[in-house]
C-alpha positions in Angstrom: 3.1 -25.1 -2.9 5.5 -24.2 -0.8 6.6 -26.0 2.7 3.4 -24.8 5.4 6.2 -24.5 9.1 3.8 -24.4 12.5 3.6 -21.1 14.1 2.0 -20.8 18.0 -0.2 -17.2 18.5 -1.7 -16.1 21.2 -5.0 -14.4 20.8 -7.5 -13.0 23.6 -10.5 -15.3 24.0 -12.5 -13.1 22.9 -10.8 -12.0 20.0 -10.4 -15.8 19.4 -14.3 -16.4 19.1 -14.9 -13.1 17.3 -12.1 -15.3 14.1 -14.1 -18.6 14.8 -17.3 -16.7 13.7 -16.6 -14.9 11.0 -14.2 -18.3 9.5 -17.0 -20.2 10.0 -19.8 -17.3 8.4 -17.6 -17.9 5.3 -17.0 -21.7 5.2 -13.5 -21.4 6.7 -10.6 -22.7 8.6 -8.7 -20.3 11.1 -5.6 -20.6 9.8 -6.0 -20.3 6.5 -8.6 -16.8 7.7 -5.8 -16.5 9.3 -3.6 -17.3 6.4 -5.7 -15.0 3.8 -4.5 -11.5 6.7 -0.9 -12.0 5.9 -1.0 -12.6 3.1 -3.1 -9.6 2.8 -0.4 -7.5 4.5 2.6 -7.8 2.9 1.2 -7.9 -0.2 -0.4 -4.6 0.5 3.7 -3.2 2.0 5.2 -5.1 -1.3 3.3 -2.5 -3.3 3.9 0.1 -1.6 7.2 -0.2 -1.2 7.2 -0.9 -5.8 4.8 2.6 -5.6 8.1 4.4 -3.4 11.1 2.9 -5.9 8.1 4.0 -8.8 8.1 7.8 -7.3 11.8 7.9 -6.4 13.3 7.0 -9.8 10.0 9.0 -11.4 12.2 12.0 -9.5 14.8 10.9 -10.6 14.2 11.3 -14.5 11.7 13.1 -14.2 9.5 13.3 -17.4 10.0 16.3 -20.1 7.0 19.0 -20.3 7.3 20.3 -22.4 10.3 23.1 -21.4 12.9 21.5 -21.7 14.2 22.2 -18.5 13.7 25.3 -19.0 11.7 27.9 -17.1 10.3 31.6 -18.8 7.6 32.9 -17.0 8.0 34.1 -13.1 6.6 34.0 -10.2 4.7 37.0 -10.2 3.2 35.5 -13.6 1.4 32.2 -11.9 0.0 33.9 -9.5 -2.1 37.4 -11.6 -5.0 36.9 -10.7 -5.8 40.1 -12.1 -5.8 42.4 -9.4 -4.4 44.7 -8.1 
């Protein structure tokens, strides 16, 4: 288990009261609820960073979609809707 550090937190009275009620309804401590919320925020940020890295890598090395890197169509052919 990771080491635990103490933290002083300033929070508005009304928000703290809501947090206490929220934690009590779930039979959890306020500290546990705060830890879970922070873990969720950090995890989401890490997932975004990982997704961004995957996208950038894919842009550097795009998959071959059968064209072998050659474009043999024109813009007019792509957008031809048969309307003249």
